[in-house]
Biopython code that builds the backbone (N, CA, C, O; Angstrom):
import numpy as np
from Bio.PDB.StructureBuilder import StructureBuilder

atoms = [
    (1, "MET", "N", (-11.447, -10.601, -14.331)),
    (1, "MET", "CA", (-10.992, -9.700, -15.378)),
    (1, "MET", "C", (-10.257, -8.530, -14.740)),
    (1, "MET", "O", (-10.775, -7.895, -13.821)),
    (2, "ALA", "N", (-9.090, -8.250, -15.208)),
    (2, "ALA", "CA", (-8.266, -7.189, -14.650)),
    (2, "ALA", "C", (-8.481, -5.890, -15.420)),
    (2, "ALA", "O", (-8.704, -5.901, -16.630)),
    (3, "VAL", "N", (-8.411, -4.776, -14.705)),
    (3, "VAL", "CA", (-8.618, -3.470, -15.328)),
    (3, "VAL", "C", (-7.477, -3.150, -16.296)),
    (3, "VAL", "O", (-7.714, -2.789, -17.449)),
    (4, "PHE", "N", (-6.245, -3.285, -15.817)),
    (4, "PHE", "CA", (-5.090, -2.995, -16.663)),
    (4, "PHE", "C", (-4.629, -4.221, -17.439)),
    (4, "PHE", "O", (-3.671, -4.143, -18.208)),
    (5, "GLY", "N", (-5.302, -5.348, -17.245)),
    (5, "GLY", "CA", (-4.920, -6.560, -17.939)),
    (5, "GLY", "C", (-3.943, -7.420, -17.170)),
    (5, "GLY", "O", (-3.568, -8.494, -17.640)),
    (6, "THR", "N", (-3.521, -6.974, -15.996)),
    (6, "THR", "CA", (-2.568, -7.729, -15.209)),
    (6, "THR", "C", (-3.075, -7.868, -13.787)),
    (6, "THR", "O", (-3.507, -6.895, -13.169)),
    (7, "SER", "N", (-3.017, -9.085, -13.278)),
    (7, "SER", "CA", (-3.326, -9.291, -11.869)),
    (7, "SER", "C", (-2.328, -10.308, -11.329)),
    (7, "SER", "O", (-1.810, -11.148, -12.065)),
    (8, "TRP", "N", (-2.073, -10.213, -10.033)),
    (8, "TRP", "CA", (-1.107, -11.097, -9.396)),
    (8, "TRP", "C", (-1.810, -11.989, -8.398)),
    (8, "TRP", "O", (-2.718, -11.562, -7.685)),
    (9, "ARG", "N", (-1.376, -13.235, -8.358)),
    (9, "ARG", "CA", (-1.926, -14.173, -7.397)),
    (9, "ARG", "C", (-1.285, -13.904, -6.042)),
    (9, "ARG", "O", (-0.063, -13.950, -5.899)),
    (10, "VAL", "N", (-2.122, -13.623, -5.054)),
    (10, "VAL", "CA", (-1.645, -13.322, -3.710)),
    (10, "VAL", "C", (-1.567, -14.599, -2.879)),
    (10, "VAL", "O", (-0.651, -14.781, -2.077)),
    (11, "GLY", "N", (-2.528, -15.464, -3.085)),
    (11, "GLY", "CA", (-2.558, -16.707, -2.323)),
    (11, "GLY", "C", (-3.825, -17.472, -2.592)),
    (11, "GLY", "O", (-4.542, -17.215, -3.560)),
    (12, "ARG", "N", (-4.089, -18.425, -1.709)),
    (12, "ARG", "CA", (-5.274, -19.256, -1.836)),
    (12, "ARG", "C", (-5.848, -19.441, -0.443)),
    (12, "ARG", "O", (-5.139, -19.834, 0.484)),
    (13, "ILE", "N", (-7.139, -19.157, -0.300)),
    (13, "ILE", "CA", (-7.828, -19.312, 0.978)),
    (13, "ILE", "C", (-8.972, -20.287, 0.774)),
    (13, "ILE", "O", (-9.869, -20.043, -0.033)),
    (14, "ALA", "N", (-8.941, -21.389, 1.504)),
    (14, "ALA", "CA", (-9.967, -22.429, 1.427)),
    (14, "ALA", "C", (-10.206, -22.871, -0.018)),
    (14, "ALA", "O", (-11.344, -23.110, -0.424)),
    (15, "GLY", "N", (-9.126, -22.975, -0.785)),
    (15, "GLY", "CA", (-9.228, -23.432, -2.160)),
    (15, "GLY", "C", (-9.636, -22.369, -3.162)),
    (15, "GLY", "O", (-9.755, -22.652, -4.354)),
    (16, "ILE", "N", (-9.854, -21.133, -2.687)),
    (16, "ILE", "CA", (-10.253, -20.042, -3.581)),
    (16, "ILE", "C", (-9.037, -19.163, -3.839)),
    (16, "ILE", "O", (-8.395, -18.682, -2.906)),
    (17, "GLU", "N", (-8.732, -18.963, -5.106)),
    (17, "GLU", "CA", (-7.571, -18.156, -5.467)),
    (17, "GLU", "C", (-7.844, -16.680, -5.190)),
    (17, "GLU", "O", (-8.886, -16.147, -5.569)),
    (18, "VAL", "N", (-6.888, -16.027, -4.521)),
    (18, "VAL", "CA", (-6.993, -14.599, -4.214)),
    (18, "VAL", "C", (-6.005, -13.869, -5.110)),
    (18, "VAL", "O", (-4.809, -14.161, -5.097)),
    (19, "ARG", "N", (-6.515, -12.910, -5.896)),
    (19, "ARG", "CA", (-5.682, -12.151, -6.825)),
    (19, "ARG", "C", (-5.864, -10.669, -6.553)),
    (19, "ARG", "O", (-6.890, -10.247, -6.019)),
    (20, "ILE", "N", (-4.852, -9.874, -6.926)),
    (20, "ILE", "CA", (-4.927, -8.421, -6.787)),
    (20, "ILE", "C", (-4.647, -7.801, -8.157)),
    (20, "ILE", "O", (-3.713, -8.194, -8.856)),
    (21, "ASP", "N", (-5.463, -6.842, -8.514)),
    (21, "ASP", "CA", (-5.301, -6.163, -9.793)),
    (21, "ASP", "C", (-4.135, -5.180, -9.706)),
    (21, "ASP", "O", (-3.868, -4.617, -8.644)),
    (22, "SER", "N", (-3.454, -4.981, -10.807)),
    (22, "SER", "CA", (-2.296, -4.089, -10.831)),
    (22, "SER", "C", (-2.676, -2.646, -10.501)),
    (22, "SER", "O", (-1.830, -1.877, -10.046)),
    (23, "SER", "N", (-3.927, -2.270, -10.722)),
    (23, "SER", "CA", (-4.341, -0.901, -10.406)),
    (23, "SER", "C", (-4.238, -0.623, -8.904)),
    (23, "SER", "O", (-3.984, 0.513, -8.504)),
    (24, "TRP", "N", (-4.433, -1.645, -8.073)),
    (24, "TRP", "CA", (-4.288, -1.451, -6.622)),
    (24, "TRP", "C", (-2.832, -1.164, -6.254)),
    (24, "TRP", "O", (-2.566, -0.407, -5.320)),
    (25, "ALA", "N", (-1.899, -1.757, -6.974)),
    (25, "ALA", "CA", (-0.488, -1.483, -6.717)),
    (25, "ALA", "C", (-0.162, -0.032, -7.069)),
    (25, "ALA", "O", (0.607, 0.621, -6.363)),
    (26, "VAL", "N", (-0.737, 0.468, -8.145)),
    (26, "VAL", "CA", (-0.527, 1.870, -8.537)),
    (26, "VAL", "C", (-1.091, 2.795, -7.461)),
    (26, "VAL", "O", (-0.443, 3.771, -7.082)),
    (27, "ILE", "N", (-2.282, 2.498, -6.973)),
    (27, "ILE", "CA", (-2.899, 3.313, -5.923)),
    (27, "ILE", "C", (-2.044, 3.280, -4.655)),
    (27, "ILE", "O", (-1.827, 4.317, -4.027)),
    (28, "ALA", "N", (-1.562, 2.107, -4.280)),
    (28, "ALA", "CA", (-0.720, 1.982, -3.079)),
    (28, "ALA", "C", (0.569, 2.794, -3.223)),
    (28, "ALA", "O", (1.005, 3.434, -2.266)),
    (29, "LEU", "N", (1.176, 2.773, -4.404)),
    (29, "LEU", "CA", (2.393, 3.558, -4.634)),
    (29, "LEU", "C", (2.119, 5.059, -4.544)),
    (29, "LEU", "O", (2.928, 5.806, -3.993)),
    (30, "LEU", "N", (0.986, 5.499, -5.081)),
    (30, "LEU", "CA", (0.642, 6.923, -5.006)),
    (30, "LEU", "C", (0.399, 7.365, -3.562)),
    (30, "LEU", "O", (0.828, 8.448, -3.165)),
    (31, "ILE", "N", (-0.277, 6.542, -2.788)),
    (31, "ILE", "CA", (-0.516, 6.880, -1.375)),
    (31, "ILE", "C", (0.800, 6.913, -0.609)),
    (31, "ILE", "O", (1.031, 7.820, 0.192)),
    (32, "THR", "N", (1.658, 5.937, -0.847)),
    (32, "THR", "CA", (2.955, 5.898, -0.163)),
    (32, "THR", "C", (3.805, 7.111, -0.543)),
    (32, "THR", "O", (4.448, 7.711, 0.319)),
    (33, "TYR", "N", (3.811, 7.475, -1.821)),
    (33, "TYR", "CA", (4.573, 8.645, -2.263)),
    (33, "TYR", "C", (4.019, 9.918, -1.624)),
    (33, "TYR", "O", (4.781, 10.795, -1.217)),
    (34, "SER", "N", (2.708, 10.016, -1.538)),
    (34, "SER", "CA", (2.074, 11.170, -0.899)),
    (34, "SER", "C", (2.480, 11.266, 0.568)),
    (34, "SER", "O", (2.773, 12.355, 1.060)),
    (35, "MET", "N", (2.499, 10.136, 1.265)),
    (35, "MET", "CA", (2.913, 10.137, 2.677)),
    (35, "MET", "C", (4.398, 10.493, 2.807)),
    (35, "MET", "O", (4.793, 11.192, 3.740)),
    (36, "TYR", "N", (5.211, 10.012, 1.873)),
    (36, "TYR", "CA", (6.637, 10.345, 1.881)),
    (36, "TYR", "C", (6.831, 11.861, 1.760)),
    (36, "TYR", "O", (7.617, 12.451, 2.501)),
    (37, "LEU", "N", (6.110, 12.485, 0.824)),
    (37, "LEU", "CA", (6.234, 13.936, 0.654)),
    (37, "LEU", "C", (5.786, 14.682, 1.908)),
    (37, "LEU", "O", (6.427, 15.643, 2.332)),
    (38, "ARG", "N", (4.685, 14.231, 2.493)),
    (38, "ARG", "CA", (4.161, 14.886, 3.695)),
    (38, "ARG", "C", (5.142, 14.757, 4.855)),
    (38, "ARG", "O", (5.397, 15.731, 5.564)),
    (39, "LEU", "N", (5.689, 13.571, 5.052)),
    (39, "LEU", "CA", (6.647, 13.361, 6.146)),
    (39, "LEU", "C", (7.930, 14.161, 5.918)),
    (39, "LEU", "O", (8.533, 14.654, 6.871)),
    (40, "SER", "N", (8.347, 14.290, 4.655)),
    (40, "SER", "CA", (9.560, 15.059, 4.343)),
    (40, "SER", "C", (9.384, 16.533, 4.693)),
    (40, "SER", "O", (10.335, 17.191, 5.114)),
    (41, "VAL", "N", (8.165, 17.053, 4.518)),
    (41, "VAL", "CA", (7.896, 18.459, 4.822)),
    (41, "VAL", "C", (7.712, 18.662, 6.327)),
    (41, "VAL", "O", (8.239, 19.617, 6.898)),
    (42, "LEU", "N", (6.963, 17.761, 6.962)),
    (42, "LEU", "CA", (6.690, 17.906, 8.392)),
    (42, "LEU", "C", (7.920, 17.649, 9.258)),
    (42, "LEU", "O", (8.092, 18.275, 10.304)),
    (43, "TYR", "N", (8.769, 16.731, 8.820)),
    (43, "TYR", "CA", (9.960, 16.361, 9.587)),
    (43, "TYR", "C", (11.199, 16.475, 8.695)),
    (43, "TYR", "O", (11.692, 15.462, 8.200)),
    (44, "PRO", "N", (11.703, 17.685, 8.486)),
    (44, "PRO", "CA", (12.846, 17.859, 7.580)),
    (44, "PRO", "C", (14.127, 17.195, 8.087)),
    (44, "PRO", "O", (15.064, 16.997, 7.314)),
    (45, "GLU", "N", (14.178, 16.852, 9.372)),
    (45, "GLU", "CA", (15.382, 16.197, 9.901)),
    (45, "GLU", "C", (15.470, 14.725, 9.482)),
    (45, "GLU", "O", (16.518, 14.100, 9.646)),
    (46, "LEU", "N", (14.376, 14.169, 8.943)),
    (46, "LEU", "CA", (14.395, 12.787, 8.457)),
    (46, "LEU", "C", (15.187, 12.700, 7.161)),
    (46, "LEU", "O", (15.098, 13.579, 6.305)),
    (47, "SER", "N", (15.960, 11.631, 7.028)),
    (47, "SER", "CA", (16.631, 11.402, 5.753)),
    (47, "SER", "C", (15.597, 10.875, 4.762)),
    (47, "SER", "O", (14.471, 10.560, 5.146)),
    (48, "GLY", "N", (15.969, 10.782, 3.514)),
    (48, "GLY", "CA", (15.055, 10.258, 2.499)),
    (48, "GLY", "C", (14.626, 8.835, 2.819)),
    (48, "GLY", "O", (13.453, 8.484, 2.686)),
    (49, "GLY", "N", (15.588, 8.020, 3.243)),
    (49, "GLY", "CA", (15.272, 6.635, 3.599)),
    (49, "GLY", "C", (14.395, 6.550, 4.830)),
    (49, "GLY", "O", (13.535, 5.675, 4.928)),
    (50, "GLY", "N", (14.611, 7.461, 5.771)),
    (50, "GLY", "CA", (13.782, 7.489, 6.971)),
    (50, "GLY", "C", (12.345, 7.843, 6.659)),
    (50, "GLY", "O", (11.418, 7.260, 7.221)),
    (51, "ALA", "N", (12.158, 8.796, 5.767)),
    (51, "ALA", "CA", (10.799, 9.187, 5.370)),
    (51, "ALA", "C", (10.108, 8.056, 4.626)),
    (51, "ALA", "O", (8.918, 7.817, 4.833)),
    (52, "VAL", "N", (10.840, 7.355, 3.761)),
    (52, "VAL", "CA", (10.258, 6.215, 3.050)),
    (52, "VAL", "C", (9.942, 5.100, 4.039)),
    (52, "VAL", "O", (8.894, 4.461, 3.955)),
    (53, "GLY", "N", (10.863, 4.873, 4.981)),
    (53, "GLY", "CA", (10.650, 3.839, 5.989)),
    (53, "GLY", "C", (9.425, 4.088, 6.846)),
    (53, "GLY", "O", (8.785, 3.136, 7.292)),
    (54, "LEU", "N", (9.084, 5.336, 7.085)),
    (54, "LEU", "CA", (7.870, 5.670, 7.830)),
    (54, "LEU", "C", (6.642, 5.705, 6.928)),
    (54, "LEU", "O", (5.542, 5.371, 7.370)),
    (55, "ALA", "N", (6.813, 6.101, 5.687)),
    (55, "ALA", "CA", (5.668, 6.230, 4.773)),
    (55, "ALA", "C", (5.046, 4.880, 4.454)),
    (55, "ALA", "O", (3.829, 4.788, 4.293)),
    (56, "ILE", "N", (5.846, 3.844, 4.360)),
    (56, "ILE", "CA", (5.304, 2.525, 3.997)),
    (56, "ILE", "C", (4.340, 1.997, 5.054)),
    (56, "ILE", "O", (3.208, 1.658, 4.709)),
    (57, "PRO", "N", (4.736, 1.909, 6.335)),
    (57, "PRO", "CA", (3.752, 1.401, 7.307)),
    (57, "PRO", "C", (2.593, 2.356, 7.553)),
    (57, "PRO", "O", (1.487, 1.910, 7.857)),
    (58, "VAL", "N", (2.820, 3.655, 7.428)),
    (58, "VAL", "CA", (1.737, 4.617, 7.650)),
    (58, "VAL", "C", (0.676, 4.498, 6.558)),
    (58, "VAL", "O", (-0.512, 4.673, 6.829)),
    (59, "SER", "N", (1.091, 4.205, 5.338)),
    (59, "SER", "CA", (0.130, 4.119, 4.236)),
    (59, "SER", "C", (-0.489, 2.733, 4.099)),
    (59, "SER", "O", (-1.396, 2.540, 3.290)),
    (60, "THR", "N", (-0.013, 1.773, 4.874)),
    (60, "THR", "CA", (-0.563, 0.418, 4.836)),
    (60, "THR", "C", (-1.799, 0.344, 5.721)),
    (60, "THR", "O", (-1.756, 0.779, 6.871)),
    (61, "PRO", "N", (-2.903, -0.199, 5.207)),
    (61, "PRO", "CA", (-4.097, -0.283, 6.032)),
    (61, "PRO", "C", (-3.899, -1.201, 7.231)),
    (61, "PRO", "O", (-3.205, -2.213, 7.139)),
    (62, "ASP", "N", (-4.503, -0.848, 8.338)),
    (62, "ASP", "CA", (-4.406, -1.627, 9.562)),
    (62, "ASP", "C", (-5.586, -2.589, 9.619)),
    (62, "ASP", "O", (-6.729, -2.141, 9.713)),
    (63, "PRO", "N", (-5.344, -3.896, 9.565)),
    (63, "PRO", "CA", (-6.452, -4.855, 9.580)),
    (63, "PRO", "C", (-7.287, -4.751, 10.867)),
    (63, "PRO", "O", (-8.475, -5.074, 10.855)),
    (64, "ALA", "N", (-6.684, -4.308, 11.966)),
    (64, "ALA", "CA", (-7.430, -4.190, 13.216)),
    (64, "ALA", "C", (-8.423, -3.033, 13.157)),
    (64, "ALA", "O", (-9.374, -2.998, 13.937)),
    (65, "ALA", "N", (-8.214, -2.084, 12.242)),
    (65, "ALA", "CA", (-9.105, -0.932, 12.140)),
    (65, "ALA", "C", (-10.342, -1.233, 11.290)),
    (65, "ALA", "O", (-11.278, -0.434, 11.258)),
    (66, "VAL", "N", (-10.355, -2.363, 10.611)),
    (66, "VAL", "CA", (-11.493, -2.734, 9.771)),
    (66, "VAL", "C", (-12.542, -3.415, 10.641)),
    (66, "VAL", "O", (-12.245, -4.409, 11.304)),
    (67, "PRO", "N", (-13.765, -2.894, 10.646)),
    (67, "PRO", "CA", (-14.788, -3.524, 11.481)),
    (67, "PRO", "C", (-15.139, -4.935, 10.990)),
    (67, "PRO", "O", (-15.145, -5.206, 9.789)),
    (68, "ALA", "N", (-15.422, -5.799, 11.922)),
    (68, "ALA", "CA", (-15.803, -7.177, 11.568)),
    (68, "ALA", "C", (-17.181, -7.178, 10.924)),
    (68, "ALA", "O", (-18.072, -6.423, 11.313)),
    (69, "ALA", "N", (-17.329, -8.035, 9.940)),
    (69, "ALA", "CA", (-18.617, -8.092, 9.227)),
    (69, "ALA", "C", (-19.666, -8.846, 10.018)),
    (69, "ALA", "O", (-20.801, -8.985, 9.562)),
]
sb = StructureBuilder()
sb.init_structure("model")
sb.init_model(0)
sb.init_chain("A")
sb.init_seg("    ")
for serial, (resi, resn, name, xyz) in enumerate(atoms, 1):
    if name == "N":
        sb.init_residue(resn, " ", resi, " ")
    sb.init_atom(name, np.array(xyz, "f"), 0.0, 1.0, " ", f" {name:<3s}", serial, name[0])
structure = sb.get_structure()
């Protein structure tokens, strides 16, 4: 059941469908926008595209940083 009523199929792992709720996309966009604003203030020499280009990977979680279960 999706919170906003929309979820997207990401893939299938071992026959189990993996889906992501649209609310996670909204959260990801807000975090990326927040990083864009921060980078624009800290590094004014960056162009708008440069700040966006840095904000996307910076706001993406690093799978290596997640501890193994």
